[in-house]
C-alpha positions in Angstrom: -25.0 -8.0 -17.8 -23.9 -5.0 -19.2 -20.6 -5.2 -21.1 -17.9 -3.9 -18.2 -18.8 -7.1 -16.4 -19.2 -9.0 -19.5 -16.1 -8.4 -20.1 -14.8 -8.8 -17.4 -10.9 -7.4 -18.1 -8.8 -7.9 -15.6 -5.9 -5.9 -15.0 -2.0 -5.9 -15.6 0.4 -3.4 -13.7 3.2 -1.2 -15.6 6.2 0.5 -14.1 8.8 3.0 -14.8 11.2 4.8 -12.7 11.0 8.9 -13.3 14.6 10.4 -13.7 14.6 11.5 -10.0 14.2 8.2 -8.4 10.6 7.5 -8.4 8.8 4.6 -9.3 6.0 4.9 -11.2 2.7 3.0 -12.1 -0.1 2.5 -14.8 -2.4 -0.4 -14.5 -3.5 -1.6 -17.9 -6.2 -3.1 -19.4 -6.3 -5.2 -22.2 -8.6 -5.2 -25.1 -11.4 -7.7 -24.7 -12.2 -8.4 -28.5 -10.0 -6.1 -31.6 -7.4 -3.4 -31.8 -8.7 0.1 -30.7 -7.4 3.4 -30.1 -5.1 3.5 -26.8 -6.9 5.7 -24.0 -5.1 7.1 -21.2 -6.6 7.7 -18.2 -5.7 9.9 -15.6 -6.9 11.2 -12.8 -7.7 13.9 -10.1 -5.5 15.7 -7.9 -5.6 12.9 -4.6 -7.2 10.6 -7.1 -5.9 7.0 -8.4 -6.5 4.3 -11.2 -8.9 2.7 -9.3 -11.8 5.4 -10.0 -11.2 3.8 -13.8 -11.7 0.6 -13.0 -15.9 0.6 -13.9 -14.9 2.9 -17.4 -11.9 0.9 -18.7 -13.5 -2.7 -18.4 -16.2 -1.5 -20.4 -14.2 0.2 -23.2 -12.1 -3.0 -22.9 -15.1 -5.1 -23.8 -15.2 -2.1 -27.1 -11.4 -3.7 -27.6 -9.1 -0.3 -26.7 -6.4 -1.0 -24.5 -6.9 1.1 -21.6 -3.9 2.7 -19.3 -4.7 4.6 -15.7 -1.0 6.0 -14.9 -0.7 6.7 -10.9 1.1 11.0 -9.8 4.2 10.2 -7.5 2.7 10.5 -4.5 -0.4 8.5 -5.2 -1.6 4.8 -5.9 0.5 2.4 -6.8 3.0 4.9 -7.5 5.8 6.1 -4.9 5.9 9.3 -2.8 9.2 11.9 -2.3 10.6 13.4 0.2 10.2 16.7 -1.4 6.2 17.3 -1.9 7.2 20.2 -4.8 7.4 17.9 -6.8 4.2 17.1 -6.6 3.7 20.0 -9.9 2.2 20.0 -12.4 5.3 20.1 -14.4 7.1 17.0 -12.4 4.2 14.8 -13.3 3.8 15.8 -16.8 7.6 14.5 -16.7 6.6 11.4 -15.5 3.6 11.0 -18.3 5.6 11.7 -20.3 8.3 8.7 -19.5 5.3 6.3 -19.2 4.4 7.1 -22.8 7.9 6.1 -23.4 8.6 3.3 -21.0 5.1 1.4 -22.6 5.6 2.2 -26.4 2.5 4.3 -26.7 1.7 6.4 -29.9 -1.5 8.7 -30.8 -3.8 7.9 -28.0 -7.3 9.2 -26.5 -6.9 10.8 -23.5 -9.6 10.6 -20.0 -8.6 13.3 -17.9 -10.6 14.2 -14.5 -10.1 17.1 -13.2 -6.3 17.4 -12.9 -5.9 14.8 -15.2 -7.9 16.7 -17.5 -5.4 19.4 -16.9 -2.6 17.1 -17.7 -5.0 16.1 -21.3 -5.1 19.5 -22.5 -1.7 20.4 -21.3 -0.1 16.6 -23.6 -2.9 17.8 -26.5 -0.8 21.3 -26.2 3.0 20.4 -26.3 2.3 17.0 -28.9 -0.4 17.7 -30.5 0.2 14.3 -33.1 -0.3 12.1 -30.2 -3.1 13.0 -29.6 -6.4 11.7 -31.2 -8.6 12.9 -29.0 -9.4 14.4 -25.5 -12.0 13.7 -22.6 -12.5 16.1 -19.7 -14.5 15.3 -16.5 -15.5 17.8 -14.7 -12.5 20.5 -16.1 -12.2 23.5 -18.2 -9.9 25.8 -18.6 -11.1 28.3 -15.9 -11.5 26.7 -12.2 -14.1 28.0 -9.5 -12.4 29.4 -6.3 -15.0 27.7 -4.6 -14.3 24.9 -5.5 -10.4 24.7 -5.2 -11.2 26.8 -1.9 -12.5 23.2 -0.8 -10.8 20.9 -1.6 -8.0 23.0 0.0 -9.8 21.8 3.0 -10.1 18.6 2.5 -7.3 17.3 1.4 -4.7 15.9 3.7 -6.9 16.3 6.5 -8.6 13.1 8.7 -7.1 10.6 6.5 -7.1 6.9 8.3 -10.2 5.3 9.4 -10.7 2.8 11.5 -13.1 0.1 9.9 -14.8 0.5 6.2 -17.8 1.9 7.5 -16.6 4.7 8.9 -14.6 5.8 5.5 -17.9 5.7 3.3 -19.3 7.4 6.4 -17.2 10.0 6.4 -17.3 9.8 2.2 -21.4 10.9 2.5 -20.6 13.4 5.1 -18.0 15.1 3.4 -19.2 14.9 -0.5 -23.1 14.1 0.1 -24.7 17.1 -1.4 -22.9 16.3 -4.8 -23.8 12.6 -5.1 -27.8 12.8 -3.6 -28.5 9.8 -5.7 -25.0 7.6 -3.7 -26.7 5.0 -1.5 -25.1 3.7 1.5 -23.4 0.5 -1.0 -22.1 3.4 -2.9 -20.2 5.3 -0.5 -19.1 2.0 0.1 -17.7 1.5 -3.0 -16.0 4.8 -3.3 -14.2 4.6 -0.5 -12.6 1.4 -1.7 -11.9 3.4 -4.6 -9.7 6.3 -2.5 -8.7 4.5 0.7 -6.4 1.4 1.0 -5.4 -0.7 3.6 -2.2 -0.8 5.5 -0.7 -1.6 7.8 -1.1 1.0 10.1 -5.0 1.2 8.9 -7.2 2.4 6.1 -5.6 5.6 4.9 -6.6 7.7 2.0 -4.2 6.2 -1.4 -1.8 9.7 -1.4 0.5 11.7 -0.1 -1.1 14.1 2.5 1.6 16.1 1.7 -0.3 17.2 -1.4 -2.2 19.4 1.3 1.0 21.9 0.7 0.7 22.4 -3.5 -3.1 23.5 -2.6 -2.0 26.4 0.0 -4.5 29.0 1.4 -7.0 29.9 -1.5 -8.5 33.0 -0.9 -9.9 36.3 -2.7 -6.8 37.0 -3.5 -4.7 33.7 -4.7 -4.4 34.1 -8.8 -5.6 31.1 -10.3 -4.3 29.0 -13.1 -5.9 30.3 -16.6 -5.9 27.9 -19.1 -7.4 29.3 -22.2 -4.7 30.2 -24.6 -3.8 26.0 -24.2 -7.7 24.9 -24.9 -7.8 28.1 -27.8 -4.6 25.9 -29.3 -6.2 23.0 -29.0 -9.3 23.8 -30.1 -9.4 21.5 -33.3 -8.2 18.9 -31.1 -11.4 17.0 -31.6 -13.5 17.3 -27.5 -16.0 15.4 -25.4 -16.7 18.2 -22.0 -18.3 16.4 -19.6 -20.0 18.1 -16.9 -21.5 17.1 -13.3 -24.6 19.1 -12.3 -23.7 20.5 -9.3 -19.8 21.0 -10.0 -18.7 23.8 -7.8 -15.4 23.4 -10.2 -16.2 23.7 -13.9 -19.8 26.3 -13.8 -22.1 27.0 -16.7 -20.2 30.2 -17.5 -17.5 28.3 -18.7 -19.0 25.2 -19.9 -20.6 27.3 -22.9 -17.6 29.1 -23.4 -15.5 26.1 -24.1 -18.6 25.6 -27.1 -18.1 28.8 -28.1 -14.4 29.4 -28.7 -14.3 25.1 -30.0 -17.7 24.5 -31.9 -16.7 21.2 -32.4 -16.7 19.8 -28.7 -19.3 17.5 -27.5 -21.2 17.9 -23.6 -22.1 15.6 -21.9 -23.9 16.5 -18.1 -24.9 13.8 -15.3 -27.6 15.3 -13.0 -27.2 14.6 -9.5 -23.8 14.5 -9.7 -20.9 16.7 -8.7 -17.4 17.1 -8.9 -16.0 14.9 -10.2 -18.7 12.5 -11.9 -18.2 8.7 -10.8 -18.4 7.7 -14.4 -20.2 4.3 -13.3 -23.6 4.6 -14.9 -23.6 3.0 -18.2 -25.4 6.5 -19.6 -21.4 7.8 -19.5 -19.7 4.9 -20.5 -21.5 4.9 -23.7 -20.8 8.4 -24.6 -17.4 8.7 -24.1 -17.4 5.0 -26.2 -19.2 6.5 -28.8 -16.8 9.5 -28.9 -14.0 7.2 -28.9 -15.5 5.4 -31.5 -15.2 8.2 -33.8 -11.7 9.3 -33.6 -8.6 8.3 -35.6 
């Protein structure tokens, strides 16, 4: 039995409301032994807090309180009638309001993909609040090919009839990026990404998220967060990359180390975007990084 299973941490939920009326939700795992640094987990574009459950149980067993937030339009948080509010700027306001509602002070951040962008931005606008940052398969430059792939997937084929169909659909879409995931692993991932509703089993986000990406082509301007990354270079950081990632290139990964010499790095073999954070080795790497923060 690993630490995550031994900890057996059962989460509870915290809710707050945005200033434009959206009910927002965070999942909270309380520490099992002692009190270490609070850890804020922020998911990817169309993902939700269930992505972090295995890692959160492990970290709770290490003494951390772990808080994972669902952005508006995802997971347990409410949907908004105007999809244009599903923006980085609006989500940042929601995150700040959630931190205040939870009375959180100094903390570490684990950000997957879009969550890593939010982590960098939070460290930039509130440097005294962020003790350290774990970037899960994201950097200051995002690869066009990966964004194009995501723009073709988000918001399409939202509903399935069975959990097995959900697992098979995920395998078809992501099998080349995660060649080591077996049949039970795809079912496990399906339970993270889909939810049972009155209308059947559906992906757990507002399909209108697709509108926020639009059409990605050779002329599309891509975000450049190098100025933000350079401004927070003194913040302790751990960068995780999936070896098959089409979002975080090896070139960007190397340049991050050059521009932030203290950056720690961990590459996960046979995983793509974004690494699942299921494996004991990666969980241990994250825990050891967090243990060195003050």
